[in-house]
N, C-alpha and C positions, 0 to 999 in steps of 0.2 A: 568954861571952867578950866583953869590951869591946874594940871596935876603935878604933884611933887615929883622930883627926879627919881626918888626911890620907887614910887608907885609906877611911874612910866617904865622903869627897868623891870619891875615885876610883871607888868603886862607884856613886855617884850619876851621875857623869860617864859611866860605862860604860853604865848604864841609859838615859840620855838619848841617847847615841850609838847604842845599839841601836834605840831608837824612831826616830831620824832615819834610820837605815839602812832600817828597814821602810817609812817614808814614801817614801824614794827608790825602793825596789824597787816599790812600788805605782805610783808615777808612771811609772817605767820600763815597767812592764807595760802601763799605759794607752797610753803613746806607742807601744809596740810593736804593740799591737792596731790603733791608728789608722794606723800605717805599713802594716800588712798590708792593711787595708781600702783604703788609698790605692793600694797596688800592684795590688790586685785591680781597682780602678776603672780604673787606667791600662791594665791588660791588656784590659779590656772596651772601653775607648775605642779602643785600637789595632785591635781586631777589628771595630769598628763601621764601617759603610759611610760615608755622609755625614751622616745625621741623628743628632744626639746631644742628649740632654735632660739638664737638671740640675734638682734640686729646690731651690727657694728658699722657705723657710717651708713653706706648705702647698700650694704650686702647683708644677707642673712646666713649665719653660720650654725651648723649643728653643734650642740654643746652637751656636756654631761649634765644630767638632771641635778645631781647633788652639788655640782659647781654653781649652777644657776641659782639653786636654792640658797646656797651659802652667800653668794653675792647679794641676793635680794634681802636676806636676813641682816647682813652687815649694813646695807643701805638703810634698811628700816630702823636699825638701832641708831645710826648717825642722825637720821631725820628726827627721831624721837628726842634725842639729846638736844638738837638744835631748837626744836619746838619748846622744850622745857626752858632752855636759856632765854628764848624770846618771851616766854610767859613771865619769867622773872623780871626781865627788863620792862615788860608791859606793866607789871604790878608796881615796880619802883616809880615809873613815870606817872602812873595814875595817882599814887600817893603824893608825889611832888605837885601834881596839878591841883589836887584837893587842898594842899597846904597853901599853894599860891593863890587859889581862888578865895580862900578864907581870909588870907592876909590882905588881898586887894579889897575885898568887901569891907573889911574892918577899917581900912584907910579911907575908903570912900564914904562910909557912914560917919566917920569922925569929922568930916569936913562940913 
């Protein structure tokens, strides 16, 4: 069965959109893991007495507890913003996929 040019283009667009969605989901997963690690680090910093250390490169440096907490809080905010942006992109692509699937199905049914 020979498909119309428009249908073929929609199918290609559908495949590209599915790949884009997979990439977004992978990025989202990576940011979620990093956010979980940051939350765990924040929890440990909260439990710590006065001495807190951080790893810079291959060395461990003594740092101020409030500085480490601020760095981790800032990192957490950035990660949360990135996750929200990825979720918006994910929703946009999912809507596009649904629209494309319906359009392709309609074109295939009409043949």
